[in-house]
C-alpha positions in Angstrom: 6.6 100.2 94.6 9.0 100.8 97.4 10.9 104.6 97.7 14.7 104.7 96.4 17.0 105.3 99.4 19.5 107.6 99.7 22.3 105.9 98.1 20.2 105.1 94.9 19.7 109.1 94.6 23.0 109.9 96.1 24.9 107.6 92.9 22.5 109.1 90.1 23.1 112.8 91.4 27.1 111.8 90.7 26.4 110.2 88.0 24.8 113.3 86.1 27.4 115.6 87.8 30.0 113.5 86.2 28.4 113.4 82.8 27.8 116.7 83.2 32.0 117.2 83.3 32.8 114.8 80.6 30.4 116.3 78.5 32.1 120.1 79.1 35.9 118.9 78.8 37.3 120.9 81.5 38.5 118.4 83.6 40.4 115.1 82.3 38.6 111.9 81.9 40.8 110.8 84.8 40.4 112.8 87.3 36.2 113.5 86.6 36.2 109.4 87.0 38.3 109.2 89.5 36.7 111.9 91.6 33.3 110.3 90.9 34.8 107.2 92.4 36.1 108.9 95.4 32.8 110.5 95.8 31.2 107.3 95.9 33.4 105.6 98.5 34.1 108.1 100.9 29.9 107.8 102.3 29.7 103.9 102.1 27.6 103.8 98.7 30.8 101.9 97.4 32.8 99.2 99.6 36.6 99.5 98.8 36.5 96.0 97.5 33.9 96.4 95.6 35.7 100.1 93.9 38.9 97.8 93.2 37.2 94.7 91.5 36.5 97.0 88.4 39.8 97.5 87.7 40.5 93.7 87.6 38.2 93.2 84.4 40.4 92.0 81.6 38.0 94.6 79.7 39.8 98.1 81.6 42.9 97.1 81.5 42.5 96.1 77.2 41.2 100.0 77.5 44.0 101.3 79.5 46.6 99.3 77.6 45.1 101.0 74.0 45.5 104.1 75.7 49.3 103.8 76.2 49.5 102.7 72.8 47.2 105.5 71.7 50.1 107.9 73.4 53.0 106.0 72.1 51.4 106.6 68.8 50.7 109.9 69.4 54.0 111.1 70.3 55.7 109.1 67.5 54.1 110.7 65.0 54.9 114.0 66.8 58.4 113.5 66.4 58.7 112.6 63.0 56.2 115.5 61.5 59.4 117.5 63.4 62.0 115.8 62.0 60.2 116.0 58.3 59.6 119.5 58.9 63.8 120.2 60.4 64.5 117.8 57.1 62.5 119.8 54.7 63.3 123.9 55.7 67.3 122.3 55.5 67.9 121.1 52.8 71.2 121.3 50.4 
């Protein structure tokens, strides 16, 4: 059995650190994930074309669009909630 190369160990370490940061929830997930991507890009573990190729996947684009819809729905509910509270408090 062949020993793992340094880039395999490095990638494993980045993944463990990324999962730990995501589990703690102290940083936004987009910051953690982009940080992990950049950490793998800088030493050359990933090439830029390979790193960006994943963003062209239709599944990734679908999830990104769902985040946009969810944010719009959250803002709509917050706005409707404020309007309802205003009208409830200002009855004639």
